[in-house]
BAGU-381638 format. One record per residue: residue in three letters; x, y, z of N, C-alpha, C in turn. Coordinates in Angstrom, 2 decimals. Layout:
<nodes>
resn nX nY nZ caX caY caZ cX cY cZ
ALA X Y Z X Y Z X Y Z
...
</nodes>
This chain:
<nodes>
resn nX nY nZ caX caY caZ cX cY cZ
MET 0.83 -1.19 0.00 0.00 0.00 0.00 0.87 1.25 0.00
LEU 0.50 2.24 -0.83 1.23 3.49 -0.87 0.56 4.51 0.04
VAL 1.38 5.24 0.81 0.88 6.25 1.73 1.61 7.56 1.47
LYS 0.86 8.64 1.32 1.46 9.97 1.17 1.59 10.59 2.55
THR 2.79 11.04 2.90 3.02 11.55 4.25 4.19 12.52 4.27
LYS 4.17 13.38 5.24 5.35 14.20 5.54 6.23 13.41 6.49
GLY 7.51 13.77 6.53 8.43 13.06 7.41 9.52 13.97 7.95
VAL 10.01 13.61 9.13 11.15 14.29 9.75 12.27 13.26 9.85
VAL 13.35 13.47 9.11 14.47 12.52 9.13 15.14 12.55 10.50
LEU 15.38 11.37 11.05 16.09 11.28 12.33 17.56 10.93 12.13
ASN 17.85 9.94 11.30 19.25 9.57 11.03 19.30 8.60 9.86
TYR 20.50 8.19 9.52 20.65 7.14 8.52 21.96 6.40 8.77
ILE 22.05 5.19 8.24 23.30 4.43 8.23 23.56 3.99 6.79
LYS 24.83 3.86 6.46 25.19 3.43 5.11 24.78 1.97 4.90
PHE 24.36 1.68 3.67 23.94 0.32 3.32 24.46 0.00 1.93
ARG 25.30 -0.99 1.85 25.94 -1.37 0.59 26.70 -0.19 0.01
GLU 26.90 -0.19 -1.30 27.82 0.76 -1.89 27.30 2.18 -1.94
SER 26.03 2.36 -2.28 25.52 3.72 -2.47 24.16 3.96 -1.83
SER 23.71 3.03 -1.02 22.38 3.14 -0.43 22.46 3.45 1.06
ILE 21.32 3.71 1.66 21.23 3.96 3.09 19.99 3.29 3.66
ILE 20.00 3.10 4.98 18.78 2.80 5.72 18.53 4.00 6.62
THR 17.41 4.65 6.43 17.12 5.88 7.17 15.93 5.67 8.10
LYS 16.00 6.29 9.26 14.89 6.28 10.21 14.20 7.63 10.13
ILE 12.90 7.63 9.93 12.14 8.85 9.72 10.89 8.82 10.61
TYR 10.63 9.95 11.25 9.36 10.06 11.98 8.32 10.63 11.01
THR 7.34 9.82 10.66 6.36 10.21 9.65 5.07 10.69 10.30
GLU 4.37 11.55 9.56 3.11 12.10 10.06 2.03 11.03 10.15
GLN 2.02 10.10 9.21 0.94 9.12 9.13 1.24 7.79 9.81
LEU 2.54 7.45 9.96 2.91 6.09 10.37 3.85 6.04 11.56
GLY 4.15 7.18 12.18 5.09 7.19 13.29 6.51 6.89 12.82
VAL 7.31 6.25 13.67 8.69 5.94 13.34 8.74 4.79 12.34
GLN 9.45 5.02 11.23 9.60 4.00 10.20 11.04 3.98 9.71
SER 11.49 2.81 9.25 12.81 2.68 8.64 12.65 2.35 7.17
TYR 13.48 2.99 6.33 13.36 2.83 4.88 14.73 2.57 4.26
ILE 14.78 1.70 3.28 15.95 1.57 2.41 15.80 2.57 1.28
VAL 16.84 3.36 1.05 16.83 4.31 -0.06 18.07 4.00 -0.91
ASN 17.84 3.66 -2.15 18.93 3.25 -3.04 19.57 4.43 -3.77
SER 20.85 4.31 -4.02 21.60 5.21 -4.92 21.53 6.67 -4.52
VAL 21.61 6.94 -3.22 21.61 8.35 -2.78 23.02 8.83 -2.43
ARG 23.99 7.91 -2.41 25.36 8.29 -2.06 26.27 8.27 -3.27
LYS 25.70 8.52 -4.43 26.51 8.59 -5.64 27.47 9.77 -5.57
LYS 28.59 9.66 -6.23 29.53 10.76 -6.32 29.02 11.80 -7.32
GLY 29.34 13.05 -7.04 28.99 14.10 -7.98 27.58 14.60 -7.82
ASN 27.01 15.10 -8.91 25.70 15.76 -8.87 24.55 14.80 -8.63
GLY 24.78 13.51 -8.75 23.71 12.55 -8.57 23.39 12.24 -7.11
SER 24.21 12.71 -6.19 24.01 12.40 -4.78 22.83 13.18 -4.21
ARG 22.02 12.48 -3.42 20.89 13.13 -2.75 20.96 12.92 -1.24
ILE 22.16 12.63 -0.75 22.31 12.31 0.67 21.98 13.50 1.56
ALA 22.09 14.72 1.03 21.78 15.91 1.83 20.33 15.91 2.30
LEU 19.45 15.19 1.60 18.04 15.14 1.98 17.80 14.25 3.18
PHE 18.83 13.55 3.65 18.64 12.64 4.77 19.52 13.01 5.97
GLN 19.91 14.28 6.03 20.60 14.79 7.20 19.59 14.95 8.35
PRO 20.05 14.94 9.60 19.12 15.00 10.73 18.13 16.15 10.65
PHE 16.87 15.79 10.81 15.74 16.72 10.89 15.39 17.40 9.57
THR 15.90 16.88 8.45 15.41 17.35 7.16 13.91 17.04 7.07
LEU 13.15 17.97 6.52 11.70 17.81 6.40 11.36 17.39 4.98
LEU 10.63 16.28 4.86 10.37 15.70 3.54 8.87 15.55 3.27
ASP 8.51 15.64 1.99 7.24 15.15 1.47 7.53 13.82 0.82
MET 6.76 12.78 1.17 7.08 11.44 0.69 5.83 10.68 0.27
VAL 6.05 9.73 -0.63 5.10 8.66 -0.88 5.84 7.37 -0.55
VAL 5.32 6.61 0.42 6.06 5.46 0.93 5.21 4.19 0.83
TYR 5.91 3.08 0.78 5.25 1.79 0.86 5.04 1.44 2.33
SER 3.86 0.89 2.63 3.56 0.49 4.00 2.96 -0.90 4.00
SER 3.55 -1.77 4.81 3.08 -3.15 4.89 2.63 -3.45 6.32
PRO 1.51 -4.15 6.49 1.07 -4.52 7.85 2.05 -5.44 8.56
ARG 2.95 -6.04 7.79 3.95 -6.92 8.40 5.09 -6.14 9.04
GLY 5.15 -4.83 8.76 6.19 -4.00 9.35 7.54 -4.24 8.70
GLY 8.59 -3.95 9.44 9.94 -4.12 8.92 10.40 -2.92 8.12
ILE 11.53 -3.07 7.46 12.09 -1.97 6.67 11.32 -1.85 5.37
GLN 10.86 -0.63 5.07 10.05 -0.36 3.89 10.88 0.39 2.84
ARG 10.22 0.80 1.78 10.87 1.58 0.73 10.08 2.86 0.47
ILE 10.78 3.86 -0.05 10.17 5.13 -0.39 9.97 5.19 -1.90
SER 8.75 5.49 -2.32 8.46 5.59 -3.75 8.89 6.95 -4.30
GLU 8.56 8.04 -3.56 8.91 9.40 -3.98 9.29 10.21 -2.75
TYR 10.20 11.15 -2.93 10.53 12.04 -1.82 11.12 13.34 -2.36
LYS 10.84 14.42 -1.64 11.39 15.73 -1.97 11.39 16.59 -0.70
THR 12.14 17.66 -0.73 12.21 18.55 0.41 10.88 19.25 0.61
ALA 10.38 19.22 1.84 9.14 19.93 2.16 9.41 21.37 2.56
TYR 10.58 21.60 3.15 10.95 22.95 3.58 12.47 23.06 3.49
PRO 12.98 23.70 2.46 14.44 23.83 2.34 15.00 24.73 3.43
PHE 15.93 24.23 4.20 16.54 25.02 5.26 17.40 26.14 4.67
ALA 17.29 27.31 5.30 18.06 28.46 4.83 19.31 28.71 5.65
THR 19.32 28.27 6.92 20.46 28.56 7.80 21.11 27.32 8.39
ILE 20.35 26.29 8.68 20.88 25.13 9.42 22.08 24.48 8.75
PRO 22.06 24.22 7.42 23.22 23.53 6.82 24.49 24.36 6.81
PHE 24.37 25.66 7.05 25.52 26.56 6.92 26.02 27.08 8.27
ASP 25.46 26.58 9.35 25.84 27.02 10.69 26.21 25.78 11.50
ILE 27.49 25.64 11.82 27.94 24.42 12.52 27.32 24.30 13.90
ARG 26.99 25.43 14.53 26.33 25.36 15.84 24.94 24.73 15.69
LYS 24.20 25.17 14.71 22.87 24.63 14.51 22.91 23.16 14.09
SER 23.79 22.81 13.16 23.86 21.43 12.70 24.32 20.50 13.82
SER 25.18 20.98 14.72 25.62 20.17 15.86 24.49 19.97 16.86
ILE 23.71 21.01 17.08 22.54 20.90 17.96 21.57 19.86 17.41
LEU 21.33 19.88 16.10 20.38 18.93 15.53 20.93 17.51 15.50
LEU 22.23 17.35 15.34 22.83 16.01 15.44 22.57 15.42 16.81
PHE 22.77 16.25 17.85 22.53 15.81 19.22 21.04 15.50 19.44
LEU 20.16 16.40 19.01 18.73 16.20 19.24 18.19 15.01 18.45
SER 18.75 14.74 17.28 18.29 13.58 16.51 18.61 12.29 17.26
GLU 19.76 12.26 17.92 20.10 11.07 18.72 19.15 10.93 19.90
MET 18.82 12.04 20.54 17.89 11.99 21.68 16.51 11.53 21.22
VAL 16.02 12.06 20.12 14.70 11.66 19.64 14.70 10.20 19.20
THR 15.74 9.77 18.52 15.83 8.38 18.07 15.79 7.42 19.25
ARG 16.43 7.80 20.35 16.51 6.92 21.51 15.25 6.96 22.39
THR 14.41 7.97 22.20 13.26 8.12 23.09 11.91 7.93 22.41
VAL 11.83 8.19 21.12 10.56 8.08 20.40 10.57 6.78 19.60
LYS 9.70 5.86 19.94 9.72 4.52 19.33 8.41 4.15 18.65
GLU 7.35 4.89 18.87 6.02 4.46 18.45 5.87 4.42 16.93
GLU 5.35 3.30 16.45 5.09 3.12 15.02 3.61 3.32 14.76
GLU 3.13 4.49 15.14 1.73 4.83 14.92 1.60 6.34 14.84
GLU 0.51 6.78 14.30 0.27 8.21 14.09 0.17 8.96 15.41
ASN 0.87 10.08 15.51 0.78 10.97 16.67 0.89 12.40 16.14
PRO -0.23 12.98 15.72 -0.19 14.30 15.06 0.43 15.39 15.93
THR 0.19 15.34 17.23 0.72 16.38 18.11 2.24 16.34 18.18
LEU 2.78 15.14 18.35 4.24 14.99 18.40 4.85 15.35 17.06
PHE 4.24 14.90 15.97 4.79 15.22 14.66 4.81 16.73 14.44
ALA 3.74 17.41 14.78 3.66 18.87 14.59 4.73 19.57 15.41
PHE 4.98 19.07 16.63 6.04 19.66 17.46 7.39 19.54 16.78
LEU 7.73 18.34 16.31 9.03 18.12 15.67 9.15 18.96 14.40
TYR 8.14 18.93 13.57 8.16 19.60 12.27 8.25 21.11 12.44
ASN 7.39 21.66 13.26 7.35 23.12 13.43 8.56 23.65 14.19
SER 9.10 22.83 15.10 10.30 23.25 15.83 11.47 23.45 14.88
MET 11.58 22.59 13.87 12.69 22.72 12.93 12.55 23.97 12.06
ILE 11.34 24.28 11.65 11.12 25.49 10.85 11.46 26.73 11.68
SER 11.00 26.73 12.92 11.28 27.87 13.81 12.77 28.01 14.06
PHE 13.46 26.89 14.27 14.90 26.92 14.53 15.65 27.45 13.32
ASP 15.26 27.02 12.14 15.92 27.47 10.93 15.75 28.99 10.73
GLN 14.63 29.51 11.18 14.34 30.94 10.98 15.01 31.83 12.02
GLN 15.51 31.23 13.10 16.20 32.03 14.12 17.62 32.33 13.65
VAL 17.97 33.59 13.66 19.32 33.98 13.24 20.21 34.35 14.43
GLN 19.63 34.51 15.59 20.40 34.78 16.79 19.58 34.36 18.01
HIS 20.24 34.33 19.15 19.60 33.98 20.42 18.94 32.60 20.38
PHE 19.61 31.63 19.76 19.09 30.26 19.73 19.93 29.32 20.61
GLU 20.73 29.89 21.51 21.64 29.07 22.31 20.91 28.15 23.29
ASN 19.65 28.46 23.60 18.89 27.62 24.52 17.95 26.66 23.80
PHE 18.02 26.62 22.49 17.02 25.84 21.73 17.00 24.39 22.14
HIS 18.18 23.76 22.28 18.21 22.33 22.61 17.62 22.05 23.98
LEU 17.80 22.97 24.93 17.20 22.79 26.26 15.69 22.93 26.19
GLU 15.23 23.95 25.48 13.79 24.17 25.34 13.13 23.00 24.60
PHE 13.81 22.50 23.56 13.29 21.38 22.80 13.13 20.14 23.67
LEU 14.17 19.81 24.43 14.13 18.61 25.27 13.08 18.72 26.35
LEU 12.91 19.92 26.91 11.88 20.10 27.93 10.49 19.91 27.34
GLU 10.26 20.46 26.15 8.94 20.28 25.53 8.72 18.84 25.09
LEU 9.78 18.18 24.64 9.65 16.78 24.24 9.20 15.91 25.41
THR 9.64 16.22 26.63 9.20 15.44 27.79 7.69 15.44 27.93
GLN 7.05 16.55 27.55 5.59 16.61 27.65 4.94 15.60 26.71
HIS 5.51 15.42 25.54 4.97 14.47 24.57 5.29 13.02 24.95
LEU 6.35 12.84 25.72 6.76 11.49 26.12 6.10 11.03 27.41
GLY 5.41 11.95 28.09 4.64 11.56 29.26 5.30 11.76 30.60
PHE 6.46 12.44 30.63 7.09 12.70 31.93 7.52 14.16 32.05
GLY 6.72 15.03 31.48 7.04 16.45 31.52 6.98 17.02 32.92
PRO 8.00 17.76 33.33 8.03 18.35 34.67 7.15 19.60 34.72
GLY 6.62 19.89 35.90 5.83 21.08 36.08 6.64 22.27 36.53
SER 7.86 22.01 36.99 8.70 23.09 37.49 10.16 22.66 37.51
GLY 11.04 23.64 37.67 12.45 23.33 37.82 12.72 22.53 39.08
THR 11.95 22.79 40.13 12.11 22.05 41.38 11.88 20.57 41.16
GLU 10.89 20.23 40.35 10.59 18.82 40.09 11.76 18.13 39.41
ILE 12.38 18.79 38.43 13.54 18.21 37.76 14.67 17.99 38.76
ILE 14.98 19.04 39.52 16.12 18.98 40.44 15.91 17.94 41.52
GLU 14.71 17.88 42.08 14.46 16.92 43.16 14.61 15.49 42.68
GLN 14.10 15.19 41.47 14.21 13.82 40.96 15.67 13.45 40.70
VAL 16.42 14.38 40.11 17.82 14.09 39.82 18.64 14.02 41.11
ALA 18.39 14.96 42.03 19.18 15.03 43.25 19.00 13.80 44.13
PHE 17.79 13.25 44.14 17.52 12.14 45.04 17.49 10.78 44.35
SER 17.89 10.76 43.08 18.01 9.47 42.42 19.21 8.72 42.98
ALA 19.15 7.42 42.92 20.19 6.60 43.57 21.55 6.77 42.93
ASN 21.58 7.07 41.62 22.86 7.12 40.91 23.06 8.48 40.27
THR 22.95 9.53 41.02 23.00 10.88 40.47 24.24 11.11 39.63
GLN 25.37 10.59 40.04 26.62 10.85 39.35 27.03 9.74 38.38
ALA 26.15 8.75 38.20 26.58 7.55 37.48 26.85 7.78 36.00
ALA 26.00 8.51 35.33 26.14 8.60 33.87 26.01 10.03 33.36
THR 26.39 10.97 34.17 26.28 12.37 33.78 27.37 13.17 34.44
SER 27.66 14.31 33.89 28.64 15.20 34.50 27.97 16.29 35.31
ALA 26.72 16.04 35.74 26.00 17.04 36.52 26.78 17.41 37.77
PRO 26.66 18.66 38.23 27.39 19.09 39.42 26.89 18.37 40.67
PRO 27.61 18.46 41.80 27.22 17.78 43.02 25.81 18.12 43.44
VAL 25.19 17.19 44.19 23.78 17.31 44.57 23.46 18.65 45.21
LEU 24.28 19.10 46.13 23.98 20.34 46.85 23.97 21.55 45.93
ALA 24.66 21.44 44.81 24.71 22.57 43.88 23.56 22.56 42.88
LEU 22.82 21.46 42.79 21.78 21.34 41.77 20.68 22.38 41.94
HIS 20.37 22.72 43.18 19.24 23.62 43.42 19.47 25.01 42.84
ALA 20.69 25.35 42.54 20.97 26.65 41.93 20.38 26.76 40.53
TYR 19.99 25.63 39.94 19.52 25.63 38.56 18.00 25.62 38.44
GLU 17.30 25.56 39.57 15.84 25.48 39.53 15.23 26.67 38.80
THR 15.67 27.88 39.13 15.06 29.06 38.52 15.38 29.15 37.04
TYR 16.54 28.64 36.63 16.86 28.64 35.20 15.92 27.72 34.44
PHE 15.65 26.55 35.00 14.69 25.65 34.36 13.29 26.25 34.35
ASP 12.93 26.91 35.43 11.62 27.57 35.46 11.50 28.61 34.35
GLY 12.60 29.31 34.09 12.59 30.31 33.03 12.34 29.72 31.66
LEU 12.81 28.47 31.45 12.59 27.80 30.17 11.21 27.16 30.10
LEU 10.72 26.69 31.25 9.42 26.04 31.29 8.27 27.04 31.22
ARG 8.50 28.22 31.81 7.43 29.21 31.87 7.94 30.56 31.40
PRO 8.28 30.68 30.12 8.77 31.97 29.62 7.71 33.05 29.78
GLY 8.15 34.20 30.21 7.22 35.29 30.46 6.76 35.35 31.89
VAL 6.86 34.21 32.61 6.52 34.17 34.04 7.80 34.27 34.85
ALA 8.74 33.36 34.54 10.05 33.42 35.19 11.05 34.00 34.18
ASN 11.64 35.10 34.49 12.49 35.80 33.53 13.97 35.62 33.79
GLU 14.32 34.57 34.52 15.72 34.30 34.81 16.48 34.00 33.53
THR 17.56 34.71 33.27 18.36 34.52 32.07 19.54 33.61 32.37
ILE 19.79 32.64 31.48 20.95 31.76 31.65 22.19 32.57 31.30
PRO 23.10 32.79 32.25 24.16 33.78 32.06 25.31 33.37 31.16
ASN 25.60 32.06 31.05 26.77 31.68 30.27 26.69 30.21 29.84
GLY 27.65 29.84 28.98 27.67 28.50 28.42 27.95 27.42 29.45
LYS 28.71 27.73 30.48 29.02 26.74 31.51 27.75 26.28 32.22
ILE 26.92 27.23 32.61 25.66 26.88 33.26 24.75 26.14 32.29
ARG 24.75 26.55 31.04 23.93 25.89 30.02 24.35 24.43 29.87
ARG 25.65 24.16 29.87 26.13 22.77 29.74 25.76 21.95 30.97
GLU 25.84 22.56 32.16 25.48 21.82 33.37 23.98 21.53 33.40
MET 23.18 22.49 32.91 21.74 22.24 32.82 21.44 21.09 31.87
LEU 22.18 21.01 30.75 21.97 19.92 29.82 22.32 18.58 30.46
SER 23.39 18.54 31.25 23.76 17.31 31.95 22.66 16.88 32.91
ILE 22.09 17.85 33.62 20.99 17.55 34.54 19.78 17.02 33.76
LEU 19.49 17.65 32.64 18.33 17.27 31.85 18.49 15.88 31.24
ILE 19.70 15.55 30.81 19.95 14.20 30.30 19.76 13.18 31.41
ARG 20.23 13.52 32.60 20.03 12.60 33.73 18.54 12.43 34.02
TYR 17.77 13.51 33.91 16.32 13.44 34.10 15.72 12.48 33.07
TYR 16.18 12.55 31.83 15.72 11.61 30.81 16.09 10.18 31.18
GLN 17.30 10.00 31.67 17.76 8.65 32.02 16.89 8.02 33.11
LEU 16.32 8.84 33.96 15.44 8.34 35.01 14.10 7.86 34.46
HIS 13.72 8.35 33.29 12.39 8.06 32.76 12.40 7.21 31.51
VAL 13.51 7.14 30.79 13.59 6.37 29.55 14.50 5.17 29.79
ASP 13.93 4.00 29.67 14.69 2.77 29.93 15.81 2.61 28.91
LYS 17.00 2.33 29.40 18.18 2.05 28.57 18.47 3.18 27.58
LEU 18.41 4.40 28.07 18.74 5.53 27.20 20.18 5.45 26.73
GLY 21.07 5.05 27.62 22.45 4.84 27.24 23.24 6.12 27.07
GLU 24.46 5.98 26.59 25.34 7.12 26.38 24.93 7.89 25.13
ILE 24.91 9.20 25.24 24.58 10.05 24.10 25.90 10.45 23.44
LYS 26.23 9.78 22.35 27.55 9.92 21.75 27.80 11.32 21.17
SER 26.75 11.96 20.69 26.92 13.27 20.06 27.04 14.40 21.07
LEU 26.88 14.11 22.36 26.96 15.15 23.38 28.33 15.80 23.41
ALA 29.37 15.00 23.24 30.74 15.55 23.27 30.97 16.54 22.14
ILE 30.43 16.21 20.96 30.56 17.12 19.81 29.84 18.43 20.09
LEU 28.61 18.32 20.60 27.84 19.52 20.91 28.55 20.38 21.94
SER 29.08 19.77 22.99 29.74 20.52 24.03 30.96 21.27 23.48
GLU 31.70 20.61 22.58 32.90 21.26 22.02 32.52 22.43 21.13
VAL 31.49 22.25 20.31 31.09 23.31 19.39 30.53 24.52 20.12
LEU 29.78 24.26 21.19 29.13 25.35 21.91 29.97 25.91 23.05
SER 31.17 25.38 23.24 32.01 25.84 24.36 32.48 27.26 24.14
</nodes>
């Protein structure tokens, strides 16, 4: 059966000489994996740029009730990015977020609200030309709402992380007693316009991200190591 759908590319892996297997969050079918042939050709024939993290696509795809890896009949860019491919800070942020979404969003069924969040967030991010240094934090906080463990306040995040049994096990978050200093910063991201606390520098931003990843680890089974975090930290340092 052929299905017409929009899609948000999450990642891809190389397959054979010139093909890939790509994971895409689709509007109609949730998370799906597709084999795409001959996209890694040398020269002008290559279309691999269309499968970079969070590229937005219009697609016609094959869908089978048996599941498994499917194929794409037609695909084209739904929204050509104007800034993301040319800004290493933005592309690094999306590499990191694509890994987080891939590890946390698993449903193979339609979820219009989640799809709209992912799709519209990318358009908004591409249109921002400055003051986007908190985007990854804001994105992850909003994603928690769609995943079912969204915090109501910065205090809720800090208390769960501070009193978890393995606070220091898989994160570089600061010592427990220092965590409470970040409550108002999280409140500022959760309730913009209500809490006006400004994140003063990159060091605090990185520590907040470590806390937030630990918060995810408490709620997402086997989240594991986020390999792209080191790249993001270096680029944004």
